[in-house]
C-alpha positions in Angstrom: 25.5 -16.4 17.8 22.6 -17.2 15.5 20.4 -17.9 18.5 20.2 -14.2 19.0 19.0 -13.6 15.5 16.4 -16.4 15.4 13.5 -14.0 16.0 14.4 -11.7 13.1 11.9 -13.5 10.7 9.2 -13.2 13.4 9.9 -9.4 13.7 9.6 -9.1 9.9 6.2 -10.9 10.0 5.1 -8.5 12.8 6.2 -5.5 10.6 4.1 -7.0 7.7 1.1 -7.2 10.0 1.6 -3.7 11.2 1.7 -2.4 7.6 -1.7 -3.9 6.7 -3.7 -1.0 8.1 -1.6 1.8 6.5 -1.9 -0.1 3.1 -5.6 -0.6 3.3 -6.3 2.9 4.6 -4.2 4.5 1.9 -5.9 2.5 -0.8 -9.3 3.4 0.6 -8.3 7.1 0.6 -6.9 6.9 -3.0 -3.3 7.4 -1.9 -1.9 4.8 -4.2 1.7 5.9 -4.3 1.9 5.6 -0.5 0.0 2.3 -0.5 2.2 0.8 -3.1 5.3 1.9 -1.1 4.0 0.2 2.1 2.9 -2.8 0.0 6.4 -3.1 -1.5 8.0 -3.0 2.0 5.5 -5.6 3.2 6.2 -7.8 0.2 10.0 -7.6 0.8 9.5 -8.6 4.5 7.6 -11.6 3.3 10.4 -12.8 1.0 13.1 -11.9 3.5 11.5 -13.6 6.5 11.0 -16.8 4.6 14.6 -16.7 3.3 16.1 -16.1 6.7 14.0 -18.8 8.4 14.9 -21.4 5.8 18.5 -20.6 4.8 19.7 -19.4 8.2 17.6 -22.0 10.1 16.0 -19.3 12.1 12.7 -21.1 12.4 10.5 -20.9 15.5 7.1 -22.3 16.3 5.8 -18.7 16.6 7.1 -18.0 13.1 5.1 -21.0 11.6 2.0 -19.2 12.9 3.0 -15.5 12.3 4.1 -15.8 8.7 1.0 -17.3 7.2 -1.2 -15.0 9.4 0.7 -12.0 8.1 0.4 -13.2 4.5 -3.3 -13.8 4.8 -3.9 -10.4 6.5 -1.9 -8.6 3.8 -3.3 -10.3 0.7 -6.9 -10.8 1.9 -7.1 -7.3 3.3 -5.7 -5.7 0.2 -7.9 -7.7 -2.1 -10.9 -6.9 0.1 -10.2 -3.1 0.0 -9.5 -3.2 -3.8 -12.8 -5.0 -4.3 -14.7 -2.7 -1.9 -13.5 0.4 -3.9 -14.4 -1.4 -7.2 -10.8 -1.7 -8.5 -11.2 -5.5 -9.0 -14.2 -7.6 -9.9 -16.2 -9.6 -7.3 -15.1 -13.0 -8.7 -11.4 -12.1 -8.0 -12.2 -11.2 -4.5 -14.3 -14.4 -3.9 -11.7 -16.7 -5.4 -8.8 -15.1 -3.5 -10.7 -15.2 -0.2 -12.2 -18.6 -0.8 -8.8 -20.1 -1.4 -7.4 -18.5 1.8 -10.4 -19.8 3.8 -10.1 -23.2 2.3 -6.3 -23.3 3.1 -6.9 -22.2 6.7 -9.6 -24.8 7.2 -7.5 -27.5 5.5 -4.5 -26.6 7.7 -6.6 -26.7 10.8 -8.0 -30.1 9.9 -4.5 -31.4 9.1 -3.1 -30.1 12.4 -6.0 -31.5 14.3 -6.3 -35.0 12.8 -3.1 -35.8 11.1 -0.2 -34.1 12.9 0.3 -31.1 15.1 2.9 -29.5 12.8 1.9 -26.7 10.5 1.7 -28.1 6.9 4.4 -26.8 4.7 3.5 -24.7 1.7 4.0 -26.2 -1.7 5.8 -24.7 -4.7 2.6 -23.8 -6.5 1.3 -22.1 -3.3 4.4 -20.0 -3.1 4.1 -19.2 -6.9 0.5 -18.3 -6.4 1.3 -15.9 -3.5 4.0 -14.3 -5.6 1.6 -13.9 -8.6 -1.1 -12.5 -6.3 1.4 -9.9 -5.0 2.3 -9.0 -8.6 -1.4 -8.8 -9.5 -2.0 -6.3 -6.6 1.1 -4.3 -7.7 -0.4 -4.1 -11.2 -3.7 -2.9 -10.0 -2.1 -0.2 -7.8 0.2 0.8 -10.7 -2.8 1.1 -13.0 -4.4 3.4 -10.4 -1.2 5.5 -10.0 -0.8 6.0 -13.7 -4.5 6.2 -14.5 -4.3 3.3 -17.0 -7.7 2.3 -18.3 -6.9 -1.0 -20.0 -8.9 -4.1 -19.5 -7.3 -6.6 -17.2 -9.6 -9.5 -18.2 -6.7 -11.7 -19.4 -4.7 -11.0 -16.2 -7.8 -11.6 -14.1 -8.4 -15.0 -15.8 -4.7 -16.0 -15.5 -4.7 -15.2 -11.7 -8.0 -17.0 -11.2 -6.7 -20.1 -13.0 -3.4 -20.1 -11.0 -5.2 -19.5 -7.7 -7.7 -22.3 -8.4 -4.9 -24.7 -9.4 -3.1 -24.0 -6.2 -6.3 -24.8 -4.2 -6.7 -28.0 -6.1 -3.1 -29.1 -5.4 -3.6 -28.2 -1.7 -6.9 -30.1 -1.5 -5.3 -33.2 -3.2 -2.6 -33.1 -0.6 -5.1 -32.9 2.2 -7.1 -35.8 0.8 -4.0 -38.0 0.4 -3.0 -37.2 4.0 -6.5 -37.9 5.3 -6.6 -41.2 3.4 -3.2 -42.3 4.9 -4.4 -41.3 8.4 -7.6 -43.3 8.1 -5.8 -46.3 6.7 -3.3 -46.5 9.5 
């Protein structure tokens, strides 16, 4: 019976990809209530597809590609449009995007040189994604309620977590490459 449900996580990732444009467009237009609603649905699909894939063993090769692509499109796109409209500082944009690019390059190298399987995310990577989603929610809520507080402490916190996550990924890649070259 579960073989008929195996594609549900993939469908959820496709929904998340489809929501990227409405989220970005509504942020650009200043429709923050609509954008946060779409962003909430997209965030729920992210949590749900991962849960179903792991707990119900509904994993597919396509899902190993779709899920991270959907995550990168959602987070990178949202961070880009928030920066473009001056809701976040440039350094947040650069660090978020830089981490995503580094992870994509690292995963490509890993899959090319070490093993063809998609590298699994680590716990700090998952935490970072969750915190980045929370950061975006906070920015959108501040826009909805016209809150004019400094977010410097929150900005520094998310930068530190994002950079720590990148360092942990990079260390893992270096260890894997070292093992590969020593074999």
